[in-house]
N, C-alpha and C positions, 0 to 999 in steps of 0.2 A: 504493500500500500504506500501511496505517496505521503511524504512527511509534510505537515503544515508549514507554511512559510513563517520565518522568524518575524516577530513583531519589531518594527524599527523603533529607535529611541524616540521619546516624545517630541523633541525639538529638532528632529532630522538626523540623518546618519552622520557619523564622525567624518570630518573633512580630511582629505589627503591620505598619506600613507599611515600605517599603524603607528600610534604614538609610543614613545618610550614607556616601558612599564605596562604594556598592554596585558601581559600575563599576570596572573594573581600573585605569583611569587615576587616578580619585579615590582608590582604595585605595592605589595606589602613593604618592600625595602624603601620605596619612594616615600610612603606615608611615614614610616619610622624615621627616615632621614629628615623629613620636614619637621616633625615634632621634636626630634633631637636638637636641631638647630634652634627652634623656637624656645626650647628649654633654657637657653643661655641668653635670651633677649634681655634679661634683667640687668646684665652688665652694661650694655650701651644706654639703657634707659636710666639706670642709676647714675651713669656718668653725665647725664643731661638733667639731673634733678634740680639744677639751679634755674632752669627755664620752665615756664608754665606748660602744662600738658597741651594746651591749644597751640602753642608755638611749635612744640615738638611734632605734634600731629600734622600741622599744615606743611612744614618743610619735609617731613618724612614722606607724605603723600606726593608732594610736588616733585621731589627728587626721584621717587620711585617711578612715577608716571613719566617724567621727562627722560630718565635714563632707559627705561624699558622701551619706550617708543623710539628713542634714538637707536637703540639696538635693533629693533624691528626694521627701521628704515635702512640701516646699514647692512644687516645680516639676515633679516627675516622677511624679505620681500616675497619670497616664494610662499611662505606660510600666510602672509597677508592676502596674496592673490587667491590661494586656495580657499581661505575663509570667506573672502568676498564672493567668489564664485558659488560656494555652498549657500551663502546667505541669499543670493539672488535666485538660486534654484529652489529654495524652500517654498512651500505654499504660504500664502499670506498669514494664516494663523500661526504656523510654526515659526515664521520669521518674527512676528510680533512677540511670541513666547521667548525666543532666543534673546532678542534685544531687551525685553522686559526683565528676564532673569539676570542678564548681565548687569543691567542698571541696578536691580535690587541687590545683587552681590556687592557692588561698589558701595551702595549706601550702608549696607549692614557692616561691611568692613570698616568704613570710616567711623561709624558709631562704636563698634567694638574696640577699635584701636584707641579712640579717645578715652573710653571708659577704663581700658586696661592700663594705659599710661597714668591716668589719674589715680587709680587704685595702687599701682606700684609705688608712685612717688608721694602720695598724700595719705594713704591708709597704711598698708603693710604688705609684705610679700606673701604672707600666708593667706591673706584674704584673696589676693590675685590667684594664688595657687588653688584655693578652694573653689573658685569660679570654674576652673577647668576640671574639677572633680565632679561637679554636678553636670557639666556640659555633655560628656559622652552618654550618660543615661538619657538625657533629653534628646540627643541625636538619634539614639537607637529607637526610642519610643516614637519620635516624629517620623523616622524612616518607616517604621512598621505601620503607623497610622496613615501617613500621607502617600508613601510610595509603595506600600504593601510589601515591604521587605520581610522575609521570613525570619522569625526568631525561634531557633531550636531550643529544646530543654536545656542544653548546655549553655547557650547564650543567655537564657533567662537566669540560670544559676550564676553566671558571671555578673550579670546586672544586679542580682540580689546581693552579692558580695560587695559590689561597688556602692550600692545604696546603704549597706550596713556601715561602710567606711564613711560615707557622707554624714550619716547620723552621728557617728562618733566624733568626727572632726567638726561638724557644725555646732555641736554643743559648746565647743571652746570659743567660738567667735560669732555668737548669735547677733551681737550688735552690728556686725558687718555682713550679715547674711544677705541683706537686700542688695548691696553692691555685687556680691558674688553671683546672685541669681540673674541680675540684669546683664552682667558680662556673659554669663553662660547662655542665656536665651539668645542674645544677638549672634553669638558664634554658632550655636546649634541651628538656627534658622539659615545662616549662611551655608553651612555644610549641606543641609538637606536640600535647599533650593538649587545649589550648584550640581548636585547629583543628576538633576534633570537637564542641566544646561550642557549638552554634549555635542552640539552641532559644529562648533568652530574649533580650530586649533587651540589647544589649551594655553599656549603662550599668548595668543591673541585675546583669548578670554580674560587672562590676567591683565593684559593691557587695557581692556575695556573696563575692568573693575577699577583699576587705578585712575583712569581718565574720568570715570563717573564720580569717584570719590573726590577728585580734585575739583570737578565742576560744581559739586555740591558745597565744597568748602570755600570756593572763591568768593561768593557773596558774603561769607562770614569772616573773611580775612581780617577786616577791621576789628572785629570782636576777639578773634583768636590771637592775633598778633598786634599787640599794642605798641611794641618796640621791636624793630627788626634787629636780630642779633648781628653784631659786628665781629665777633670772635671767630677766627679760622677754626678753632677747636670745635665749636658748635657744628660747623658745616662738615668737618671731617668725621665726627662721630655720627652725625645724621646721615651722611652718605653711606657709612658702614651699615647703619640701621636700615637704610633703604635697599641696599643691594644684598647684603648678607642675611638680613633678618626679615626682609619683606619680599623682594622679587624672587629670590631663590626658593625659600620654603613654600611660598604661596603657589608657585608654579609646580613644584613637586607634589603638593597636596592635590592640586587640580588634576594632574596626571593620574594620581592614585585613585581619585574618585571615578575615573573612567572605567576602571576594572573592578573596583571593590564597592560593596554596598556602603551607604553612608553610615550605617550603624557600626560597621567594621572600622571604617576610618575614624569615626568618633571615638570608639573604645581604644584604639591605638593612641589617641590623644592623651591618654593617661600618662604616657611617657613624659609629656610636658610638665605637669604639676609635680611629678616625682623629682625631676631635675631641679625645678624651682625650689622645692622643699629642701633638697640636699644643699643647694647653693645658699639658701637662707640660713641653714643650720651650720654648715661647714665654713662658709666664706664670710657671711655678714653677722654671724654670731647670735642669730635668733635662737632661743632655747625652747625646743618643742617638748611637750610632756610625753610621758609614756603612752598615753592614749593616742597621741599623734603618730608615734612610731608604729603602734598596732594598726591604726587606720591606714597608713601608707603601705604597710605590709599587705593588708587586705586588698589594696588597689592593685599591687603587683600580681597577686594571686588571681584577681578578677580579670585582668588583661590576659593572663595565660589561659584561664578557663574559657573566656568568651572567644578567643582566637585560636583555640586548641587545634582545630582542623587545619587552619592556615599554617600555624607554626610547626606542628608536628606531623601534618598530613603529607608532607613532601613538597609543597609549593615553595616554601622558603629554601629548602635544600636545593631544589632545581634552579632557583634564582641565583644562589651564590656558588653553585657548583658548575 
């Protein structure tokens, strides 16, 4: 009997040749790499704590957008042409969906970045870390509810362990729980929305996100930037933030979303708060309680349980071997 035709992605077929990380094992490595890099973002952010969050956000987005689009103009014209051809070939509803999801992604990123910068520099690192403890659970639940991604019994067990960790750790910082939840919700919505945004080249999609974020911030430039920094130090650290901690991990994450479910990418995000927790403890001297150590140990176990099939089922071995 004839096999039924495969259902195309909601926003049109992937453009151009297969993307890096198309296989699940490679996508797993890409996702892990993106969160590993993001885990160290507190270093450049803390190096900029003399400047207001709005100033850091504006110049981070401006430099990321400018540098990425310069790179695309110089080295990525083929990807731009393929993406433009794909966009023109899409039916009008799918074209509107692609453009709408790209714009939504840029808006959610701008909001999430501002909130995260504010929490890191004006609240504390553990509150920022806790936001990304709640986020993977939200991503998995939203992926199941909105995208109908399947959650096996093992994945539910991993989420239960993660939820238990959140309860333990949340008791220690109830006064900052609101900040954590807002940061988590904006990032969870970004991850789930971009799982459906698969029509264009991922590097072009990232460029669309940064351009949208910049366009949204330009009318607010007078409020965000009361005084334009004159120090070369500021622009050097911000350029590092834009390239090493924005363009690179954001693009890796989008490639991973092409092959992995949003819930899987979200749960791998637990690597980020684990690194932030260790940096806060070992580098910045924040002293966690015994409960915090137990909570983060549960998180590590939750990641292994949720992603058991990917990690131990051969996909990761095939990617590295």
